N, C-alpha and C positions, 0 to 999 in steps of 0.2 A: 534181411531179405529172404526170400523163399525159393526153393528148388523144386520144380516139377520133374525135370530130367536135364541131363548134361546138354550144353548147347552144342550145335553141329561141329564147330571147330575143335571142341575137346574130343568128341568121338573120332573126328578125322585123324588127330594126332595119335590117339591111342591105337587105332587101326594100323597107322604108319609104323608105329613102335612095334606092334605085333608082327607085321610083315618082316620088319628088320630081324626079329627074334627067329622067325622061320628060316631065313636065309643063313643066319649066323650059327644057329644050333637047332637043326631040324628035330621035331619032336618036343621042343620046349615051349611051344607057342602057347599063348594064354587061352584059357577056356572062355566061353561066352560070359559066365558069371564073373570071372576075373576081369575081363575087359570092362564090363559094365561097373563093377566095383571100383576099378581104378578111375574110370571116367567120372563117377560120382564123386570120389574123394578129391580129385583135382578141382572139380566144379565147387565142392563144399569148401575147400580151402580158400578159393577165391571169393566166395560169398561170406564166409565167416572170419577170414583172416586168422585161422587157427588150425591146429591138427588135434581136434577134440571130438570124440564120438558123440558125446551129450550134445554138443552144439550142432553137429551134423544131423542128428536125429530131429532136432528142433527145426532146423532150416528145411527139412523134408516134410514137416508137419506130421511126424510119426510114421511116414511111409517106410523108412528104413530104421530098424531099431538100433540102439546103442550096442546091444549084445551081438548082433549079427554082424555089424560093421567091424567090432572088435575081434570077433571069431575069424573073419576073413583075414584080417591083418596078421594075426598070430599063427594061424594054422594053414592057410591056403598056400600051396606050394608055388609061390611067385618068384621067379628068378631075379631077386632084388638087384644083385651086383651087375647083372647084364642090363637091366633097365636103365641105369644111369648112362652107361657108355654107348648103348645103342640109341638112346634118346639123343645123346650128342650127335651121333652119326646121322640120325633122321634130320635133325635140324641143319647140320652143315650140308647135307646133300640138298635139302630144300632150297637153300640160298646159294648153292654151287660155290662153296667156300673151300679153298685149297691151301691157304696160308694165313698166318696170323702171329700175334705176339702174345706170350703167356706172361701174366702178372701174378705173383705169389704174395699172399699176406695172411696174417692170422687175425682172428677176432674172438671175442668173448661173449658168453651168454650167461647172464645172472641167473642164479638158482637160489632156492631156500637155503637158510642156515643150516637146517636139519634135513638133510636129503640122503635117505639110506638106500633108495632102490633105483636111483638114476646114476648111471655110471660116469666116470671121468670127471666127477666134480672135485675141485680142489680150490685152495685159497689163491686168489688172483689179485693183482693190483687194479684198483678202480681209478682209471684216468680222470674221471670227472671229479671225484672227491679227494683223491690222493690217499685214500685209506685202502682197505682190503674187503673184498667180498668173496662169497662162495659162488663158483660158476664153472662152466665148461669152456675150454679153448678149443678152437678149430683152426686147421690150416686149409686155405682154399686155393685152387688154381682156377684162373680166369683167363679165357681165350678172348683176345681183342682183335677184331678183324676190321676190314674196310667197311663191312655193313653192320655187324652186330657185336655185341659183348655178351659172352655166355659162360656160365659156370661149367667146368669141365672135371672137377675132382675135389674131394674133401677128405679129411681125416681128423679124428679127435686127438688131442695131445693131452698127455697125463705125465707130470713130472714124477721121478723116481722118489717115492717117500723116504727111502732110506737116505739118498743123497741130499734131499731137502732138509732133513733132520740133522745131517752132518754139517751142511752149510751153516744152518742157524747156530748149532753149537760152536763151530769153528770160529765164526765171526765174534761170538760172545768171548771165547777164550783169548782171541787175537786182540780184542779191545782191553782185555785185562793184562795184556802184556806178556802173555805165555808164549814162548818160542814154538816154532813149528815142530821141532823134534819132540817136544812133549805134549803136542796136541794129538788127538786121535787121527789115524791115518785115513785118507779118503777111500771110501768104499768102491769096490770094482763096479764098473758100469754093467746095468742089468739090461739085456736086450729086450726085455718085456716092456721098456719104457724108452722108446726112440726119442731122440731130440727133434725139435721142429725142422732142423736142416735134414735130418734122415728122413723125416715124414715127407717133406717137399720133394726130396730126390725120388723116394718110392712112388709118389703121385706122378711125377714126370715120367718115370719108366712105364707106369701103367698106361698113361695117355699115349705114349709112343707105341706101345705094343698093340693097343686097340685101333690106333689111327695113324699108322705108318705113312699114309699118303698125304698127311697134312704137313706142310713145310712150316717149321717154326723159325721165323726170322730173327727173333730176339726173345730173351727172358729178362724180365725186370722184377727186382725185389727190393725190400728195404734193408736197413742196416744190419738187422739180425742175420741176413744171408750173406753178408759181405766177407766170407771166409774164403780161403784158398780151396778147401775141399768142395764147398758148394759151387764156386765158380768154374773149377775144373771138371767136376763130375757132371753138373748140369750141362755144361757145353758139350762134353763127350757123348751124352745121351742122344743128342740131336746132331751128332757128327760135326762138331766145331762151331755151333751157332754162337752168336754174341750173348754174353750174360753181363748185366749191368746191375750194380747194387750201390750202397753207400759204404764209406769206409770212416773209421774214427779219426778225429783230428790229431790224436796223439800217436798214431802209427808212424813208424820210421820208414823213411825212403832213402835210397843211396843215389846221389847225384855226383858224377865225376869223382868218385872215390870218397865222398864225405856223406855222412849221415845226418839228416834232419828229421824232425817230426813234420808231418804234413802241413800243420798249422804254421810252423816256423818258416818253412820253405815258401808257402804262398804269400806269407805277410811281407816277404822280401821280393816277391815277383807278382804284384797285384794284377788282377784281370783288367780286360778292357771291354767296353760296352758293346753288345752285340744283340741283334734282333733274333728273338726265339719265338718260333710258332708253337703255342701251347696246345697239344692234342690236335694238331692239324687245323686249328681254327684262329684264335686270338693271337696276336703278335704282341709281345712285350719286350722290354729291354732287360737283358741280364748281363752281369759283370762276370766274365768268364777268363780263366786261366787254365792251362792244361799242360800235360807232358807225359811222356812214356818213361816210367821210372822203375827201378828195381825196388819192390815192396819187401821189406825184410821179412815180415810175418808170412808172406806168401811164397818167399824164396824164388821169385821170378819177376820178370818185368810185366807191369800192368799199365793200362792207360789210367791216369789219375786226373780228375777235373775238379777245380774249385769254381763253385757257382753261387752267386747271390743275386736276387732280383733287386730292381730299384726300390730304395726305401729300407732294404734289410741291412743290418749292421754286420752280421756274421755270415761267413761262407758255409755252405754244405759241401761235402766232398764225395764225388762219385768215383767208382772204380769199375773198370770194364775189362773183360778177359781178351777180346779180339783188338789187337793193336792196329789193324788195318782200317778201322772206321774213322770218319772225321769227327772232330770234336762236337760240331753242332748237331750232327746225326745222333750221337750218343745222348746229348742233353735232351733233344726233342723226343727221342725214344723213351727216355726215363719219365717224361711228363705223363706218359700213358699209364703210369702206375697208379695215378689218382683215380682212374676208372674203377679199380677194385673197391675203393671206398664208396663210390656211387652204388656199385652193386650191393655192398653190405647195407647201405641205407634203404634201398629198395626192398631187399630181401626181408630185412628185419621188420620193416613197416607193413609190407603187403602180402608176404608169402607164407605167413602162418606159424612157421616152426618156432621163432623166438617169442611170438605173442602168447601162445598157450599151447604147449606140448608137455604133457606129463607122463608120457609112455615110459614104462620101466624096462630095465635090462639093456644090455648092449644092442640087441636087435631092435628094441623099441626106439632108442635113439637114432640108430643109423637109418633104419627103414623109414621112419617118419621124416627124416631129413632128406632122403632120396625123394619121397613124395613131394616135399616142398620144392626141390629143385626140378622135379618134373613140371610143376606148375609154371616156373620160369621158362622152361623150354617150350611149354604148350602155348604160351602167349605169342610166340613167333608164328603160330598157325592162325592167330586170329585175323579175320579178313582185313580189318582196317590197318593193323600193323604190317601185314603182308604187302598190302597195296602201297603203303607209304615208303617201305624200304625198297620195294621193286622199282618205285618211280624216283628213287634217290632224294626222298624227302626226310625230314627229321622224324625219327621214330617216336612213337607215343610212350610216355612214361608208364611205368607199371601201375602206379596209383590211378591214373585217369582211365587206363584200360579196365581196371578193377570196378571203378564206379560204373562204367558203361556196361560191364558184364552183369553186374548187380541188377541194373535196370532192365536189361534184356531178359534175364531170368525172371524177374517179377512179372514182366509182360507175358511171357510164356506161361507162367502159372495162372495168371488172370484169364488168358484165352482158353486154357484148358477147363477152367471152371464155366466160362460162358458157353463152351461147346458141349458141356455135359447135359443130360436129360433132366437131372434133378438139381438145378442150380441152387435153389433155396436150402436143400439139405447140405450140399457141399459148403455153401457159405456159413451155416450155422455150425458145422462141424469145424471149419477152419477157425471161426471167431472163438469157439470154445477152446480149441488147442492152443491158439496163440495167447489167449488170456491166461490160461493155466500154465503153460510151459515156456513160451517165447518171451513175452513181456510181463514178467512177474513183478509186482510191486515190492519194493525193498523197504524195510523200516528205517526211518531217520532218527539220528541221535541229536538233531538240532533242536527238536520239540520235546518238551518236558512231560507230555500226556503219559499217564501210567507210572510216573515217577514222582518222588517227593522232593520238593524244592528246599526243604529243611525249615528249621525255626529261624524266621527272619524278623526278629523283634527284640527290643531291649529287655534285660532282666532287672527287675525292681531292686534286688538286693546289691546289685552292682553299680547303682546310681552314684554312690559316693566316690567311685573310681573317676568320675568325670570332674570332680572338683581339683582345680590346679593350685 
């Protein structure tokens, strides 16, 4: 698809963002060129589903050069860190949102095996194949409200290479039967490489400092974050809010002076069927058992819940920090965690950063990701999306909005040509540019033209070989 100029809803969003910058930090507002560049980049990401200056140039039919777009990204003094948080503020004000639930999760982005100039790339487990790939890991915060679900924070994760090497060697020596005293000591923690839990807590603090007026009713996260430190610290950041995570089945709990593993206890105290409303919509039957127990690893009493849905054989175990909540409320709140997976699916498929982003350096990765998230925020200003949400109808998917925007952009481009004085010249120029740069023909390896099939005939001197 082609871009003549950004659509009106994109321009409106960038103007609202600039107004927020003026209020928050007077004197840091965007220049006219910066506003137009941001508007064009948001539009180009929606059209090309990438963050790639070459694709942007082709989509504009050469109106904006790759070099100029890249120069603005690397050298223009845009307040990148402010953009994301003020963009969140703009969307929340637009929809009059004052409270919500935060969901925390991490995701991976596959990269090339040989990547020298893109930061935070390391070996990660590939869930689909069971093997290992090179890629980047990111921790995300998603705000779930009664109207919309919106990304509100992210950070890249990089494991400590020294600790990784020690773990690998330690496992090898342990397998060989070498006792701990004779194995190398564990290296001291390097603050340059925070854990995912530390990253998540930092992101929560940042959000709270930028948006103190937003009431967080609950925080939900997967099993990785089911530690005492995370549950306690995350709850304290928002003045005692509920924090729900998962806990391992081999964790010990103390009940009436006796210790059991969680799995052992709930096998003796099976759950009862109860109706659960999944994400405020569909009702399903869940087998639930719960109790307020002293969790040994946490050194305090927590709310522990065993849950399995109809047809499942094994329980999953939830842990909650606030003991004053009801069992069903905790279970139904935890079902909201799935919405972060929906965000990942939409973001990876439609918002450019995962599809094609090869910008180098830490700023290249961070700032291009901020651009991608601005696209997500900008879609809440689309008139169709706005009308549906305000009228309490189901919001449109990102993919369907993108398709509509691509068609709208094409019609704007066609109208511009029809309104020009020299239509034939414009059409000829467009045809030439599209043929040369947009839809280039690619060589096929299926056909043998230009290659040698080889000698495909018998050799006379080898005929005797055929005699049996």
